[in-house]
N, C-alpha and C positions, 0 to 999 in steps of 0.2 A: 700337524703333518697332513691330515686329510685335506685341510683348506688349501695348502700348497699344491697338493696333487690335483685338486679340482681346478685351481687357477691355471696350471700348465695345460691341463686337458682342454679347458675353455679356450686358451690361446691357440692351441693346435687346431681345434675345430674352426675357430674364427679365421685363422690365417689360411687354412685349406679352402675355406669358402670364399676368400677374397677374389680368387680367379674367376668365379662365376659373375662377380660384379664388374670385372674389368674387361671381359671379352667384348661386350657390346655387339653391335651389328657387324656381320662379316663384311670385309672389304677385300677386293682383289689386290694381291700383294705383288710388288715388283721384286726381282731378285738379281742383284749385281754381285758377281763372284770373281775370284781370281787368286793369284798367288804372288806375293812380293818376294823378289829375289835380288841379289846383288849382281855385280858384273861377272862373277864366276859361276852364277847360277845357284849359289847357296841361299837357302831360304832366310829371310829376315823376319825374326819373330817380334811380336809386340809393336809393329809399326802402326801408326795412326792412318786410317784410311777413311776418307770423307767424300761425300757428294756435295759440291759447292755450287750454288745457283750462279749462273753466268750474270744475271742481272741482280744487282744488290750485294753480290758476294756473300750471301748468307749460307749457313750450314743447313743442308736439307736432311741428311742422315749420315751416320758413320758407324765404324766398327774398328776393331783392333785385330791384326793378324795373329794367328795362333802360333804355337811352337814350330810348326812346319811352314809358316809364312802364308798360310791360306786365310782368306777372308770371305765373308758373305755379308752383304748389306741388303736388308729387306726394308721396303718402304711402300707406303700407300699414297705418296704425294705426287704432284704433277709439277714439273719444272724443267727448264733447259739447264743441264748441269755439266760439270767437269769432275772427273775423279782425281782427287789430290791425295798423294801418299807422302808421309813425312816420317822420318826416324832419325834419332840423334846419330851423327856421324855420316849421314847421307844427304845428298842434295834432294830437294823437294821435287817430286814427279807430278806433272799436271797433264792430263789426257786431253784429247780433242773433246769438244762439247758434243752432247747428244741429248735427245729428248727422253725424259723420264715420265712415263705414264703408268697408271695402275695396270699390272699384268706384264710389264716389261721383263724379259729374261735375257740377261746379257752376261756373257763370259768374257772377262777382260784378258784371260790367259795369264801368262807370266808378265808381271809388271816389274820392270827392271829399274832399280834406283842406283845411282852412281855414288861412289865414295866422295865425300865432301872434302874439297881441297881447302883446309883451314889452317891458319896459323895461330899462334898464341895471342896475337893482338886482337883477335875477334872477341867481341863482347857478347856474353851469353845472357839471355833474358831469364831471370829466375821467377818461377811461379811461386805463389804465396803458400800453397799447400800441395802435398803429394797427390798425384793422380792414382786412383784406386780402380783396378779393373777386375771385374768378377767373371770367373770362368767356371765351367761345370764342377771341376774338382779342386779349385784353389782360388785364392784372392791374391792379386798381384799389386804391390805397392811400389810405384815408380818413384825412386828416391833421387835419381840423377837430375841435376838442374834445379833442385828445390832448396829452400832455406833450411829444410830438415837436414841436408847433407853437410852444411857448413858448421864447423866448430863442434861436431859431435863424433862419437865413435859408433861402431857397429852395435854394441849392446844398447846404447841410447836409442838408436833407430828401431831396433827390434822391439824395444819396450813401448814404442809409440804406434805400433802396427795394430790392426784390428783384432780385438779379443785377447791381446797379449799383456801380461803383467810380469815384470821382473822384480823379484823381491830383493831385500837388502843384501843377501848373500850372492846375488847374481844368478839365482835359479830362475829359469824361464817357465812360466805357467801359461797355458793356452786354454781359454774358456774355463778357467777355474780349476784346471788339472795340471799336475806336473807330469814328467815323463815325456818331454818333447825331444825329438831328434832334430839336431841342427846340421844342415848340410851347406857346403859352399860350392857353387857351380855343379850341383848334382853329386857332389862327393862328400861323404860324411866326415865330420871333423874328428871323430874318434878320440875325444878327450873326456876327462872327468868333468863334473859340473863346475868345480872350482877352477880347473885349468882352462876350460872353455870360456868362463866369465873373464878371466884375465886376458886371454887371447883376443876376445871380442872388444875388450876395452882398448887394446893396443891397435886395433884395425880402424883407420880413419873412415868415416862414412863417405868421405869424398871418393873413395875407391869403389863404392857400391852403385850398381845400376838399379837394381830392384830387389824386393824381398817378396818371396812367395810364401803365403800362409796356407798350409794344406791341412785342414781340420781332419779330414778322413781320406788318407792316401789310398791310391789304387793298388792293384796287385803287383804293379811294376816295382813298387817300393818294398824294401824289407818290411816284414810284419812287426818288427821291433818298434816300440814307442806307442803306448796306448793313447797319449794325448794328441798326437799328430806330428807333422813335420814342418820345419821352417827351412826354406832354401834361400840362401843369399847368392844373388847373381852379381858378380863383379863386373866392372866396366870392361868393355872390349877395347883393344888398342885402336886408336884413331889417327895415328901419325906414322907414316912410313919413315923409318930411320930411328927416331928416339922420342919417347914421351914419358913423362913421370912427374912426381912431386916430392917435395921434402917438407917435413913438418917437425916442429919442436914446440914444447910447452910443458905444462905441468898443472898440478892441482894442489890446493892448500885447504886442509880441513882440520887444522891443528898440527898436521904433519905436511911437509913439503914432499911431493912425489913427482919427479920429472917424467916426461914421455918424449919419445923421438922416433922418427921413422923416415924411410926413403922408399920410393916405388919407381921402378925403371922398366920400360918396355922397349924392345929393339926388334926390328924386322929387316931382313935382307934376303931378297929372293924368296925361296921357298921356306926359309927358316923364320920362325917367330918365337921370341923368347921374352919372358918377363921375370922380374925378381923383386921381392919385397923383404925389407929388413925392418923390424919394429922392436923397440924397447919400451917396456911398460913397467912403471914402478907404482904400486898401489899400496896405500897405508891407511889404517884406521884405528880408532880407539873404540872398543866395544865396552860400553858401560852396562854392566849386567848385575841386577839385584834380584836375588831369589829368596823366597820365604817358603819353608817347608814345615809342616806340622805332622808329628808322629804320635799315634795313640799308644801310650805305654801304660803299664799297670797302675802307676800313680796318677795318671791324667794325660795331659797333652804336653809333649816336648816340642819346643819351637826353635827352628834354625833360621837365622837371618844372615845371609851371605852377600857381601859386596865385592864385586870384581871389576877391575879395570884392565881389560885384555888389549894389549898392543900388538898389532899385526903388521908385518911388512912383507910384501911379495914383489920379487923382481923377476921379470920374464924377458928373455931375448928370443925372438922368433924369426926364422928365415923361411921363406916360401919361394921356390923357383920352379919355372916350367919352361919347356921348349917343345915346339911342335914343328914337324916337317911334313910338307904337303908333297906326297909322292907324285900325285897328279891331281886334277880337279875333283876326283871322286874318292881318293884315298889319302889318309894321313895317319901318322904315328906320332906319339909324344911321350914325354917323361915329365913327371912332377915329383919334386923332392921337397920335403919339409924337415927342418931341424930346429930344435929349441933347447934352451938351457934355462933352468929356473932354480931359484932358491928363496927360502922364506924363513922368517924368524917370528917367534911369538913369545911374549912374556905375559904371564897371568898371575899377578899378585891378588890374593883373595883373603878376606878376613871374615870368619863365621862366628857369630855369637850364639851360643847354645844355652837355652833356658830349660832346665830340668825341673819338673814338679817336685816339691818337697825339698829342693836345694835352693838356698837363698843366693848363693853366689853364681855368677855367670861363668861358663866355660868358654874359652876362646880357642879357635883353630886358625892358625896363621899358615897359609900355604903360598908357595911361589913355584910356578911351573915355567921353566925356561927351556924352550925347544927351538931347534933349527933343523932345516932339511934342504935338500936339493936334488937335482936329477937332470936327466936329459931325455929327449925323445927324437926318434928318427922315423920318417915315413917316406916311402917311395912308391910311386904309381907308374906303371907302364900301360899305355892304352893305344888302341887302334880304332879308327872309325872309317867306314866305307859306304858309299852309295853304290849298290849292286846293279841298279838299272835306272832307267829314266822314269819309272812309274812311282818311285819313292821308297823302294826297298832299301833298308839300312841295316848294317851289321856293326856292332860295337863290342869291344872286349876290354877288360880291365884286370890287371894283376897288381895287388897291393901287398906291401910288407911294412909292418910296424914293429918297432922295438922301443920300450921305455924302461929306464932305470930310475929308481927313486930310493933315497935313503934319508932317514931322519933319526935324531937323537934328542932326548929330553931328560931333564933332571927335575923331579918334583921333591921339593924340600918342605917339610911340615914341622910345626911346633905347636904343642898343646899345653895349656895351663888353665887354672881355675882361679878366679879372683883378679885383683888388680896387679898382683906381683907375679912376675915371670921367672922368679928365682928357681922354682922347681919344675920348669917346663920340660916336657918330654919331646924329643925330636926324632925324626926319621927321614930317610931318603929313598926314593925309588927312581932307578935309572932305566930308561927304555931305549932300545936300539931296534930299528925296523928297516930291513933291507928288502926290496922287492923289484922284480922285473917282469915285463910282459912281452911275449912274442905273438904277433898276429899275422896270419897270411890269408888272403882272400883272392878268389878268382871268379869272374863272372863273364857271361856272354849274353847279349841282348839282340833280338831281331825284330825289326818293324817292317811289316809288309802290307801293302794295300791288298784287300781281299773282298771281292764282291762290291758292295756299296759302302764299305767301311775300311777300317784298318785293324790288322791283327798285330799284337805285340806278344812276344814270348821270350823266355830266357831261363838260364840256370845259374846257380851260384853255389860256391862252397867256401866255408871259412874254418880255419883251424887256429885255436887259441891255446896258449900255455902261459900260466903265471906261476911265479914262485915267490912266496912271502915268508920271511923269517923274522919273527918277533922275539926279542931277547929281553927279559925283565930280570933285574937284580935288585935286592933290598938291602938296606943298611939301617941299623938301629943306633941312634946317637951318632958318634963319630967312628963306629965300628966298621969293619970291612963289608963290602957288598957280597951278598950270598944269592945264589940262583933262586928265582921265584917259580912256583909250580904253574904259573899262568903263562910262561913262555910257550911259544908254539911255532912250528914249521909247517906251512900249508902249501901244497902244490895243486894246481887246478888245470884241468884239460877240458876243452869244449870243441865239438865239431858239429857244424850245422850245414846240411845240404838242402838246397831249396830250388824250386822250379815254379814258374808261373805262366799263365796264358790270359790274355785280355783282348777284348774286341770292342771297338767303338764305331758307331754309325748313326744313321738318321732313320727314324720311322716316317717322318714327314718334315716339311719345312719348319714346323713349329715344335717338333719333338725329336730330341737326340738322346743317345744313351751310351753308356759304357759299362761293361760287366767283365769281371775277372775272377780268377781263382788262383791262390798261391798255396803251395804245400811246402812245409818245412819239417825236416827230421833232425832232432837234436840228440846228441850223445854227450853226456856231461859226467865228469868224475872229479870229486874233491877229496884229496888225500891229506889228512892231518898226520904228518909223520910223527909228531910228538905223542899224540894220543893213540897212534896206530889204529886210526879210524878212517875208513873209506866210504864215502857216500856217492852213489851213482844215480843218474836220472837218464832215462831214455823215453822219448815221446815223439809222436808224429801228429801234426796239426794241419788243418785246412783253414785258410783265411779268405773267405769270399768278400767281394766288394761290388757295389752297383751304384751307378749315377744316372739320373734322368734330368734333363734340362727342358723345361717347358716354356716356350715363348708365347705368353698369353697375348701380348700386344707389343707395339713398338716401344712402349715405355714400361713394360712390366714383364718380368720373367720369374719363374720359380725353379729352384734347383733342389732336387732330392738326392740324398746319398746315404749309404749305409755300408759298414764294413766291420770286420772282426780283427783285433790286434792283440799282440802279445808284448809283454815287457819282461825280459829276463833280469834277474838280480845282478847288480854289478859284482865283480869278482871279490872285492874286499868284504862285502857283507856275508859271503858264504864262509869266510875264514872264522873258525871258532876262537877268535882272539878275545882277550880282556884288556881294555885300555882304561887306565885310571886318569880321570880329569883332576880329581883331588881324592883324598882318602875316603870321602863320603859319597862320591859320584863316579860311576864307571860306565863304560860302553862295552858291549860284547857283540861278537858275530853270531850268525845263525846258519849252520851248515844244512839245516833242514828247510831253508827258504826255497819255495818253488815259484815258477813264473806266474805272473798275473795275466788274466785274459779279460778283454773288454769288448763288448758289442756296442757300436756307436751308430746313432741315427741323427740326421740333420735335415732341416727344411729351411732354405734360404730364399726369402722374397727380396727381389731387387727392383727398385722403382727408379725409372729414368737413368739407369746405369750408374747411380751414385748412392742412393739410399738403400741400406740393407736392414732387413728385419729377419732375424734368424732364431729358430727354435731347435734345440738339440736335446738329445737324451743319451746317456751312457750308463751301462751297467757293467761293473767289474767284479769278477770273482777272484779270490785269493789275492786281494789288493795289498800292496806293500804299505805298511804304516808303522811309524815309530811307536813303540810300546814302552810305558813307564812301569817299572816294578819297584815296590817299596818294601823294605824289611824294617818293620817297626822295632823289633827287638835290638837289631844292630844299628838302627837308624841310618840306613844307607839307601841310595837310589840307583837303580841300574836301568839303562835304556838299551833297546835293541830293535831291530826291524823284524816284523813278523807278517804272516799272511792273515789279513782279515777275511772273514767268510764272504762278505759282499759289501760293495759300496755302490750307491746310485747318485747320479748327477743329472739334473734337468736344468737347462739354461735357456734364457731368452736374451738376445743381444740386438741392440739398435744402434746403427751408425748413421749419423746425420751430418754431412758436410754442408756448411753454409758459407757462401761468398757474400759477406756483409758489404764490402766495398771492393773496387778493383784492386785496392792495395791491402785489403784485410780479409783473410780467409780463415775459417775455423773448421775443425773436425771434432764432432762431439759423439761420445759413446756412452751408452748405458748397458750394463750387463747385470742380469739377475740370475743367481744360482741357487738351486735347491740341492743340498747334499745330505745324504743319509749313510751312516756307517753302522754295520751290524756285524758282531763277532763275539765268539766266546774267548775271554781272556782269563786264563786260570780258572778259578771257581766262580767268576762273575761274567755276566752277559752284558755287552755294550750294545745299545740301540740309541744312537744319537743323530738328531736331524735338525737342520736349520735352513732358512731361506736368507741369503745374503745378497748384497749388491755392490757394484763397482761403477763409479762415474768418472769420466775423464773428458776434459775439454782442452783443446790445443788451438792456439791462436798464432798465426803467422802474419806479420805486419811488415810491409815495405815502408820504411821511414824516409824522410827527405835526406839528401846528400848521400844516398846509396847505403844507408844503414838499414839493417833488417833485424827485426825483433821477434823472438819466439817466446810464448808463455804457455806453460802447461800446468794445469791443476788437476789433482787426482784425489779421490776419496774412496776408501774401502770400508764398507760397513762391517759390523760384527759378523764373525764367521766361526766355523768349527773345523777342526782338523783331527780326526780320530778321537782320542780321549780329550783333546784340548779345546779350549774356547779362547778366541782372540778378539779383543775389543777393536772397535773401528778406529781408523786413523787416516790422515791425509797429508798432502804436502804440495808445495808450489815450486816449480823450477822456472828459470828465465835465462835467456841468452841473447846476446847482441853480436852481430857480425858486420864487417865492413871490408869490401874488396877494393883494392887500389892498384895502381900500375897496370891499368887496363885488364883487370881481373887476374893478373899474375899472382898477386899476393893477397891472401885473406887473413884477417885478424878476427878472432872470435873470443868472446868472454862469456862464460856460462856460470850461473849460480844455481846451486842445488839445495833443496830443502830450505828455502829462504827464511822461513819462520820457525825452524827447528821443531817441526810437528810430527816428523816421521818416527814416532815412538811406538814401540810394540809392547802392549800389555796383554798377558795371557795367563790362563790358569788351567790346572788339571784337577778336577774334583770327581774322582771315580773310584768306587770300592773304598780301599783304605788310603788312597792317595789324595793329599790335600796340599797342592803346590801352586804357587803363583810367581810370576816374574815380570820384571820391567827391563827393556833393552833399548839402547840407542847406540847406533854405530857411527857416530860422527859424520852423518850424511850432509850436514850443513857445510858447504864449502864453495870455493870458486875455482874454476878451471880456465886456463889461458892457453890458446893454441895459435900458432903462427904457421901458415902453410904457403909454400911457394911452388907454383906450377911452371913446368918448362916443357918445350917440345921443339922438334925440328924435323921437317920432312913432309912427305905426302901422306894422305890418309890410307889406312889399311885396316884389316880386321883379322882377328885370331879365332880359329875354330874353337867351338865349345867342346870340352871333353867331360867324360863322366868317370866315376870311380865306384868302388864298392861302398856299401851303405849300411853298416850295422855295428861292428864289434867294439871299436875303441871308445864309444860313448859310455861304456860301463866300466871305465878304468878308475872310478873313484873308490 
């Protein structure tokens, strides 16, 4: 452990000192600035801005406009140049030529780009790999127009972004940590982890413009989510009249699972509307083998369990939005989401029990048959306005969410000793679970130029109520069902009031900063009606954040950031329920679970605007972690989520894109994590640490005849997770796409886990617990997608809207 600490300390000192080597002799710097706007004066974010030499047409220097459309190009070169601005959906702007010499200061003012009048017959040039833009507080992965977007879904694309790993359950991890908040167009998805994974699987990557990876969010964002924020930005409408696409396909991995969807955008006058309807069917077979050893008085009792869990999830999701431009400075809009879902799970399991001193084996045969369903409704009303010509903006959002979910399961068991089942003892456990959630949020945000920088401030309130009724009944043999003492009715209330202030500006041409402070007051009550037990929590917390961007030279910049974050437990975990997976294995809730807090630090070195070398450190108190408790006398295992005293994570990440050929581009990533978990668990103290690594290489190749190939290889080294240890594993995915009919129709075939190597092997060897398991979730499969694009009319754009940003993500 000391060796790992010295290693990360050495890397930190080394990277900090790199700037001294890169500065070199001072040169007089030219500064070309301006703001990219469209025909209505609305800022155009993330536009490519370049200085192109008049003679030779070579690139001299360039930049990307920020969220407000502003850009600054600094250069020490001498040439006769033109300013060229380009952005998808707009015609390219080219300025008159001018002389660029060291020391030139030139303000281009508002650079207006016109909407591009395009039809569907236009051929789009696809780049071989996504463009990555590094900003002070985030990394932007431009997905639109890349091979990455074809034949993939949103979850696939997120999993290929810098520092992100998506596990077999669809859980998103950022820099080796879970607890990521996912947003779409600045509006949080408000779904449980499983629901979010299914939703993202149903969203075509074709609809995505870019993905923003925010490792350490600023005070503008909710403090929720200790691991960071991922913001998916969808494409803006580009055709006046009608624009959209239709997709159909499916996946086979032992089960056939169809997918389908349609996206439509319509604009007339001041009204802009869009609607998406997606159907996703996801199925898998979870092969799970568990071995458990129990220390009993006569020796060691061994349990060998084999399960084949079949899961099917069906999701129908609708998203619709409309926006009305009151005038060029003010707009209002409405966003509505509605979804319906159902799932079925069958879990046949056979456990062989060896008892010391007993020659014959005891068998436990169990069959858990469950099904569930529900629906979700979300509505957002928003307003956005430009209050003056200086850049003062006011936005407000009002959100309402309601979700209903119900499930029922029947666990049937049979136990016998020896080969004969004549005298088998049987039992049944029926579980009914009904729950609903109501969430209301309201927020107001103000952005105002102040002094030489920009001030951001806002307030937010959220009100949550959930009601969960768990009804358990037991039956012996073929007898009647009787009530179980583990039934529970749980009602949860949460109110969070928050406010923030943030300021960003420049100290010099080479040094910019952003600092903010967010305060949140939480009032929580959990009421177990069955147990007549009420738990309350009230707390106020401050969450500071700071960012510094140092431009050492034209080809080298360093970004420093730090912040404090909170992760509140999802509502289900606070319910003191007991859920039986089988008679020997159960899961329970923890009403005493408290929020976890993390302090995060990061230093990112960016070379030539494309190579990233990042060093980060995070320390979390009261961290959530799954705990295993074993009863040797009854030979049962119970899991629940508890607060660990402290966890530490230090990480180093290198991202190296390489253009091997004009038709062959690669993005390669190496991440090294040092994790340490410390906590008192019952009568035993856990102090577990390990250095692990993750390697990913992605190859995008343009083949002859318009075919495009993508290959992804990934390997995760051995790692720890609380009490558990996980062996290393890896896999290879591949995909081929072909566009025909002048890019109207795209056919994509993707293969996952080609060599069936994504197998998880893990163990827990702590205190009296000796458990190991092997798991494979039928990841090997093939996916086929057919997508047709259609459009009619002139080009147009739809305003970007925001929404509230916290509560529904904890609905698991």
